[in-house]
Structures are given as C-alpha cells and as structure tokens.
N, C-alpha and C positions, 0 to 999 in steps of 0.2 A: 601268970602274965598280967601286966598292969593295963594293957589296952582295954578301953571301954568298948564292949561289944554290944551290938544291937540285937534285940530279939525280934526285929521285923524281918521275917524270913523271905528268901527269894520265892518266886512263884513255882508252883508245881501242881500235880493232879490232886485235888481234894477228894475226900470220901464222897462228897455229893457229886462231883464231876464223874467219878468212877461209877457211881450207881446210875447217874443220869445218862451216861454213855455206855450202854452194854457192850459195845464193840471193844472198849478197853479191856473189859474183863475176859475177853476171848483171845487177847494177845498173849503169846508166850512171853516169858520173863525178858528174854533178850529183845524182843520187839517192843515191849513196854519201855525198856531203858532207851532204846533208839528213838522211840517216839518222844520221850521226855526231853532228850537232848535237842531234837529238832523243833520242839514246840516251845520249850521254856528257856533254852540257852545254856550257858556254861555251868551254872550252879542251879540245881533243882532241889526243892525241899518239899517233902510231904510226910505224912505220918502213916505208919503201918505196924500192926501188931503192938500197938501202944508205944512205939518208939518214934523219935525223930529220925528221918532218913534224909541224908544229903547225898546228892549225886553230882560228881565233878566231871566235866566233859571237855576239859582243855588240857593240852600237853603240859603247860606250866604248872597246872594243879596236880598232875601226876607226881612231879618232883616235890611239890610242897606237901602234899598229903602223905605220900608213901615214903619219902626220904626225909625231908626236913622235920616233919611233925611225928615221925614214927615213934618217938619215945613216949608220946601221949596216947598211944593206941594199944589195943589188944587185937587179936585175930578177930575176923568176922564171926557172926553167930554160928554159921554152919561149921566152920573149922573148930570153934570152941567146943561145940557139942559132938563133933566127930571124934573127940578124944575117947568117947565111950567105945569106939570101934578101933581107932588107930593108935590110941595111947598117946605118949609124949614124943611123937615123931616130928620131923622137921616141918611138916605141914601144920601141925596143931600146937606145938609147944610155944610158950612165952619166954621172954628173957628172965633170968640169964641162962635157962636150960637150952633155949634155942641156939644161942651163940656157942655154947660148949659142944652141943651135938654137931653143929655145923663144922667146927674145928676138927672133930673126930672123923666125920664123914668125908670132908673135903679131899683128902688124899686119893680117895677112890675115883675122883673125877678130874685129876690132873691130866693135862694134855697128853702125856705119853701113855698113861693108862687107857685113856679113851681111844688113842690111836691103835693100841693093841686090840681093843674091842672091834675095830673096823673090819678085820678079817672075818669075825663071827657074823657080823651084819651081812656081808656079801655072801658068805657061805649059805646062811639060812635063807636069804632071798633067792639064791639060785636053786636051792632044794625045793622051795615053795613053787617056783614057776616050772620046775621040771615035771610037776604033776599036772600042769595045765594042758589042755588040748585045744588046738586051733578051732575056732568057731564056737567054743563054749561061752555060755553066759553064766555069771555067778555074782554073788554079793562080795565085792572086794573089801567091804568093811569087816566082814567076818574073817576073811583071809588076813587082813592087817592085824586084827586082834590076836589071832593065833601066831602070826609071825613075830610081832613085837613082844609077845609073852615069851616065846622061845628065846629071843635075843636077851630080854631082861633076865630070864631064868639062868641062862648060861653065864652072863656077865656078873650076875649077883651071886649065884650059888655054884657056879661051874657045873650046872646040872641041866640036862635036856629035860625040860618039864613037859614034853609032849604028852606023856600019859596023864598029866595033871591039868591039861589045857581046859577041859570042860569044867572041872571043879573050880579052877581059878576064874575062868570067864563068868561062870554063874555067880561066883562070889562078887566079882566086880559089878555085875548087873544088879545084884541085890543091894550092894552098897550105894550105887547111884540112886536107888529108891529111897535112900535115907534123907534126901533133901526136904521132902514135905514134913518129915518128923522134926527136923531141926528147928522149925519155927513154932512148934507147939510147946506148951508148958510141960515141964518134967519129962523130957525125952528119955532120960535114963530109966524111968519107970515104964515108959511105953515099950522100950526095947526088951523088957521082960515078958511081954505078951508072946505066947508060944505059937502064934499063927499070923498069917498075913505078912506084910512087909517086915515087921519086927522079928517075927519068927524066922524068916528067910535070912535076915541079916545076922542073927545070932547063930544060926546053923552054919552059915558061910564063915563066920568068924572062927568058930570052933574048928572047922576043917582046915582053914589057913593056919591057925595057931598050931595045930598038930603037925602040919607039913613043915613049918618054919622051926618050931622047937626041936623036932626030930633032927633036922639038918644041923642046928646049933650043937645039940648034944653029940651027934656023930663027929662033927668037926673038932669039938673040944677033946673028945676021946682019942681021936687019931693024932691030933697035933700037927697034921700035914697042912702046909700052906699051898692052897690051890691057885694062888695068884688072882683070886676073884674078890669081889667086894666083901663077901662074908668073912673071908680070911683076914682081910684088912681091918674090918670092924672088930673082930675077935682080938687082934693084936694091938689095936689102937690104944694109945695112952695120951691123956690130956696134959702134956708137959707145960703148956702155957698157963692153964688154969690150975694145975696141980691137983686135979680131982680123980686121977687114975683112969682106969679103963671103963668099959661099958658092962653093965649087968646083962644077963640073958634077956631080961624084960626090955631093956633099952635097945638091945640088938634086934629083938623081935619087932619093936615099934618102928625102927628105921627100915628093916627089911620089908615089913608089911606096907609101909608108906611108899617105898621105892617100887615095890612090886605092883601095887595098885595104881599109883599115880604115874609111874614111869611107863608102863605099857599102854594104859588107857588113853592118855593124852596124845602120845605119839601115833597110836593106831588111828585115832580120830583125825589127826592132822594129815596122815598119809591117805586116808580115805577121801578127804577133801581135795588133796593134791591130785589123786587119780580121777576123781570126778571132773576136775577142771581140765585134766589132760584129755579125757574123752570128749569133753565139750569144746576143746580148742585144739583141733588136729594140727594147726599150723605151729602152735607152740610146742606140741608134742614132737613134731619133726625136728625142731631146733634142739630139743633135749636129746633126741636120738642121734643127731649128727655129732653133737658134742661128746656124748657117751661113747659112741662107736670109736671116735678118734682116740679118746683117752684109754679105753680098755684095750685097744690094739697096742698102744704104747706100753700099757701096763704089762701085757703078755711078753713083749719083746725086751722091755727094760727092767722087768721084775719090780714094778712100783708097789709100794705098800698101799694099804687102804687109805691111810692118811694122806699120802701123796696124790692118790686118785681124787680124793675129796678136794684137795687144794686146787686141782686142775679142772674143776667143774663149776666155774663162776656163773654160767647161765642157769644151770640146775639149782644153784644156791639162790638165785634171784626168783626162780619159779617157786621154790619152797617159801621164801620170804613173802611173796605176794599172796600165796595161798593162805598163809597164816595171818596175813593182814585181813583178808576177806572173811576167813572162817577161823578165828582164834579159838583153839580148844579151851584155853583159859580165857573165858569171855568176859569176866568181871572180877576185879579184885576188891575184897571187902575188908573193912576194919571196923572195930568198935571203939568209940572214944572212951579211954580209961578214966579220964578226968574231964571236967569242964574247961574249955579253953576258947580263945578268940581266934578266928580265921578270917582274914580280910575284912575285919570289922563285924563279923557275924559271931554270935554266941553259939558255940557247939556244946550242948549239954552232955554231961557224962552219960554214957549208955547209948548215945546216938549211933546209928548205923551209917558208915561212910562207904559209898560205892564209887569206884573208879572203873568204869566199864571199857575194857579193851574194844569190845565190839562197836560201841558208839564212836569212840575216838578214831579207831582204824577206818571207819566208814564215813568220816566227816569230810565233806567236799571241800572244806577250806584247805585241807592238807592233801587230799586225794581227789582231784576232779574226776567226775563220773566214777564214784567209788565202787560200784558193782561191776565195772568193766575190768576184766582180768588183764593186767599189763605188767609183766615181770620187770620191764625197764623202769618202773617206779623206784627200783632198788639199785640203779646205777649209782656210783659214788656221788656224782654231781647232783642227782635228784635227792639223795639222802641228805646231803649238805644243805639243801635249800629248805628243808623242813625243820620244825622244832624238834629238839632231841627226843622228847617223849611222845611224839606223834605215833610212835610204834614201840610197843612194849609187850610182845606176846608172852614173854616169860616173867613178867612182873618188873619190879624196880626196887632199888634200895637193898637193905641187908637181907631181905627175904626173896630176892630174885632166885628163880629156880636153880638149884644146885646142879641139876642135870641138863642145863641148857646146851652145852657143847656136845654132850652125848646125843641129845635129841636132834641137833642140827646134822651131825654126821650120819646118824641113822636114817633120817628122812632123805637126805641128798643121795646117799649111797643106794638106798632101796629104790628111789625114783630112777636113778640112772641105770641100775641093774635090770629093772623090769622093762623100761622103755627101750633099752638097747636091743632087746630080743622080741618084744611084743608090741603090737599096735592095739591100743584100747579104743573102744567105741561104745555105743549103746545098742542093745538088741532091737530097739524101736526108735522113734523120733527122739532127738536129743532134748532132755528136759531143760527148761529155761531156769528153773530154780531147784534148789535142793532143800526139801523140808528138814528142819532142824529140831533137835530136842536140847533145850538148855537146862541141864541138870547140874551136877557138881562140875562137869565139863561139858563143852559143846560137842554134840555128836550127831551124826545123821539119824534122823528120826526113823526112817524105814530102810536103813542100809543104803548101799550104793551098788546097784546092779549094772554091770558092764559086760561087754563082749570082748573077747581077746582073740587076736589073729597073730600067728607066729610070723615073724619077719623073715 
C-alpha cells in the first residue's frame, strides 16, 4: 500500500503502567481487554511478548480488520500453534488450504442436513432431563458438556459416544490448558515434555487420534454411507479446486476440530443461557409459555425439529442476548502477515491484532446497560438500529464459524426442551455475577450449579 503510515501509536497500557498498577496483573484476559476498551478507546496499542498488539473495539473495525484486510493476515498466535494438536483443520489452516477444506466440509452444514440433526438434538435433550429429579441441585455446565458431546458425536460419526464422554471431556479440558503454552517460545518442543500440561495434552491427543482413526478405517472398510458428517467427508471431492478428496489425516484434522470446538463452545453457551434463566425467572416463564404452545402444536401437527425452531422467536432472542453478554468465542485474533497501513497507522508484520467480541458486545454505545439481560435487544427494529458488526458471536468474514446454524438450532431447541418441562433456580441466593475463565473459549470458571423443579 502506498499510504504513508504513522508510527505514533494509539494509547494503551505500557509495561510500566502494568507493573505500577498491580490490579491490572490480577485481571483475567477478558477483563483486561474490556478495561482497555473503556480506558483507551476504539484502538488500543501496547507491546506484549515482544510483539506489537493492536486491539480494535468498534463495529466498523470488525469489518475492516476481519473482512477487508483479511488477505494481509494469518491466524492468531494461539491458533497457529494449535496446529501441533489440531493439524490443518478449519480453525488453524491458512489459505489456500482453508478455503479448499471449507468447500469440502460446507455440504455437511447445509440447511437441510442441519434440519435433519434437529431430531437428534431434541431426543438427546429429552433423554438427559429424564434422568433429573425434582429438587436436585447439580452443575448444569457438566450436563451441557455431556449433552453437546453426544449430539456432536451422533451427527459427526453416527455414533453414541456416551462411553467415550469422560475421555473426550478430559481431552478438551487438557487442550484448553494449551493457551499458556501458545505464548511461550518453541511450544512444539514443550509439548514433548511427558508430564504436566504438555503430557496431558499429548496423552489426550493420542486417545482422540485412536478413536477417530479407528472410525475412519471402519467406515472406509464398510463403504456404508451413514448420512453423517464423517461419511460426507469421506465421499467429498473438490470439484471446484480439482484437488480430489481428503486424506485420512485431513479428515482426522477436521473431525478433531469439529469434535473439540463444536461441543465445547455450544456447551459453554448453553451453560450461560441456563445461568441467565435461573437468574431471571420472568424471562424463563416467557420461554416456557412459547415452548409449551409450540411443542403442543408439534405433537398434533407432526412438526419437524426445524419447524419447531422457526416457531421459537422469543427463545432465539434469549439465546442471542446470552451470547452477547457471554460470547464463548470472546476474542478473535489475527497476526499481520505483512506490514501495512490501517487508518494511517503502521501495522508491522508480526503484530497481534485483537478484535474482542466481549468488549464490543458489552459496549454501552450499542447496548445501554450492557450487563442487564434483555432479549428484546434482538427484536428486528433494535437490530436494525445498531451497526452491523456490533454483534458477531461466530466471527466475521471468510472464517465465520462454519457450524453457526448448527449451534443456533442446538441452543434454541435444547433451551426450549428443558424449560418446557423444568423450572430452574439456584440452591441458595441468586448470584449476581458468574465467575468466568477466558481460555481458548469463554467458560464458567466454577461451573453453574442450579436447582431443577419438574413443572
């Protein structure tokens, strides 16, 4: 670009400020990013781990950074280094591999196929709540991790992975611990350490590889099309790019990515949703009223799961507002592949570019009283009054989450199915805040303990 760019950078927290103000050091990462946005404005600059870091906190910048300037960027440092675990899956691969893989995976997420998955979502949600007892208190985050894992396993592998739940859940937890390693030098060497976080990650990776490669081999041997995502991946051919089908390694990378990312983020989102339901019984009753009417119609009119979803507009707004307040994908990161100019600023190659969902979603300019739970923020007229990218829980641009529609349907159907039959509360006084852990995804730090009463 020929634009003359300035190396006079916007304000941000300096090393000296961070050392002089110990409170900053005790903030979790998401709190640090929110504080930066509130203190320094729409563009924040600081240095960390020897890199320039630019934080962009305005909806217009979401489009500029993640869409317009995408060709000048690579994935963020965490996703780059996550290749040691995930391989060249959709979360980690660069162009042109990413676009080829997306073309091959995309048919598995067409609307009709997702509609077919809806029945599984309702069935498994019903089986989960059939084991609940009125008056029980339990960690609903753990329940959601198991539920979404079963749903993902069935839709991905046509397999009930209930017997593998602990193995896979432990593997996800171990992988979430990868975040601290990603910022250290030579993480591929650290992963060879046979104990601690690295040892747990390697052990988990071997278990998941064994599970996935066995399924791939069995499916290739049988040649049977199970109508699931794995069968679709095995049969896929890149007609547009002319590069043929996927190798077992490529299928493994995509399956592992979808298995880990697909169930973890949705489970966290559902946990936040049910926390808010227990915290706001008035909203919960509106969901109950809507769900009761629709499920009664469904039983009399034989509605499909997709038709049920389409008739749950209030529940959809509840999910949207929960993901605004608690976005499981809480920050989108990129790395500048080349030096370029942005709004008159010089962005050096290698700079870390952060576009934080959690800061923009909680910005009072777009959402007055941002920590007040109000599903009506997502009425059509309210959406139209905001900038387009004031809300982007699934990312933006060519790397927007391929499973977005799947996740919407799963969250809405599970919410309606549970609240239709159960009233959620807390075993003690309602907590005002939910402690969070901002790792690769945003998750409840200490789980979400609720009480359930049969309606």
